[in-house]
C-alpha angles and dihedrals in degrees: 000000000000103000141343136204131195090268104031151333146236113237125219090262090055096253110146117219130192121207116232137168087263095049135265124338127193110238102171149308134279120201103137104086147325118351092237089061090050093052092046091049093054091042089053088053088054090051089053090055090045091053089055089053090050092052089053091049089053095045094055091057092057115102090224095049117129103225091199092057092045092050091052093051088049094053090050093055091043089054088048098051098074091059102027115135096224138112115230147077100316092173091058089051090050090049091050092049089050089053089051089054090050088052088050091056089049091051091047090052091048091049091048091051091045091048089050091046090048090048091052092047089047091049090049090051091051090044089053090051089049093050090049091049090051090053092047093051090079096049127112100202089105102183098041093043093048090050090050091050089054091049090050092054091048091049089047090059093058094055114094136176103054116135112252096246095052092042092051093049092048092047092052090053091048092047092049090054092049091049091049091049094046091048092053092044093052090047089050095053093041088056090044091053089051092050091047090052090052092047091050092052091048093049090047089057092046093049092049092051090048090052089050098053097036090096093053119122096195092104106185101045091039092050089049090050090051090053089052092048091051090053091050090048092054090047094049092074128217123325099192124287098270097044091042093052093049095044092044090052090055094047093045093049090053093045094049090047092055098043091043091057090042091054091050091049094047091049090053090048091049090051090050091049091050091053090047089052091053091049093050092046088056091050089047090053089053093046093049090053092060116112108205092174093069099030111019097167091046092049091051093050094048093046089054090053089050089050093054093049091045094058092047095053095072132212130345132200110298095238089058099044098084096047092049094050091047093052092049090046089053090054091049089049092054091051091048093048089049089054094051091056095045120101087231099066111178123212095211120116116269114266086224092058091048093049093047091050090052091047091049090052093049093047090049089055094046091049090054093050092048093052092047093052092043095240098152096179092054091044091054094048091047095048091051092049092046092053089054094046092050091052092050092047089053091050092047093049091052093049092054095050 
C-alpha cells in the first residue's frame, strides 16, 4: 500500500479505493503522478458532490422552491453515491440528502395545507359574493345593481383554487340571483314602457284640446279649463323624454297663446275701466258742486242729467266702485234733504229711487248673463255691486216714505 487517507487509499498497483460502511470499493485508478495528488484529486471530486448537496439544502429552504424538482435532484445524487468516484464521507452525504428529502416532505405538506387554506379562503370569497348577489336580487336600483352584478362576475373570474363541486354549486346560486334580478328588471321596464305609452296618449289628448281652446275668448271658463288640463298633465306621468318634450312644447305654445291674448284683453279692459273712472270722477265733481239750497229745481234737473251720463259710461275698477257710488249717493241725499225742507214739497217719486231701481234691474240681468257664460270674475263683481245697490235702494225708499 502506497498511501492512505481518512476515506480511502491508493494501492501499489494504482487502484483507488474508498472506505464505506460496507467496506472498501474501488473507484478508479491513479498512475499519472504522486499519490498525494491522486488522493487530493478524488477528494476534490467529493467536495464537488458535497457542494451540490449544499445547493439542494439551500434550495429547499427558499419560499419559492419547487419541492418536486428538489426531490428529483436529490434522488439523482442518491443514485450516484453508490458508484461515485470520490473520496469522502459518502454516508454523511447520503444522510444529508435524506434530510433534504425530509424537508421536501415538510414543504409539500406545508404547500398542501396552504393550498387547502387558500381554497377555503377562495370559497369564502365566492360565498360572500353569492350572498351579496342574493341580497341584490330583490333591489330596485336597476342601474347601480346591474353594474354591481357585472363587477361581481368579473371579481368571480379572478378567484382561483375552489374545488369544482363547491365552485359549481356557488355559481348556480349566483346565476339564479342574476336571473331573478334580470327578470324583475325586464318586467319593471316593460311596465314602465306601457305606462309611458299611456302617458303619451293622455298628453297627446291634452295637447290637442289645449290647441283647440287656445283661440277662445271666454276668458274665465277657458282659463279654468287650462288649469284643469295642467293638473291632468301632471297626473299623467312621464312619456319618455323625447315625447314629453315635443308634447309639452305643443301644450305650452297653446297655453301661452291663450293667456297672452287674455292678458292683452284684460289690459285693454283695465284701460277702459280707468277711462270710465276718470269720467265718473268728473261727473262726481260736477254733482258735488251743486247747491240745492239755492236752486233746488236746477240741482234736480242737473242731477238727472248726471245720472243719465253716469249709466252710459260703463264699469270702473272694482276697488273704486263702492267709493264712487257712496259719493254720488251723498249728493243725492243732500238734494233730497233740501227738497224735504222746501215749502214746495213734491209728491213725485225720488229720482234716486228710480235710478237705483233701474240700476238693480240692469245688474240682475248682467249677473244672469255672467252665470250663463261661466264668467266667474264678472259674476262676482256684479253680485257685489248688486248687493250694494239693493242696500242703497232700500235706504232711499225708507227716506222717501
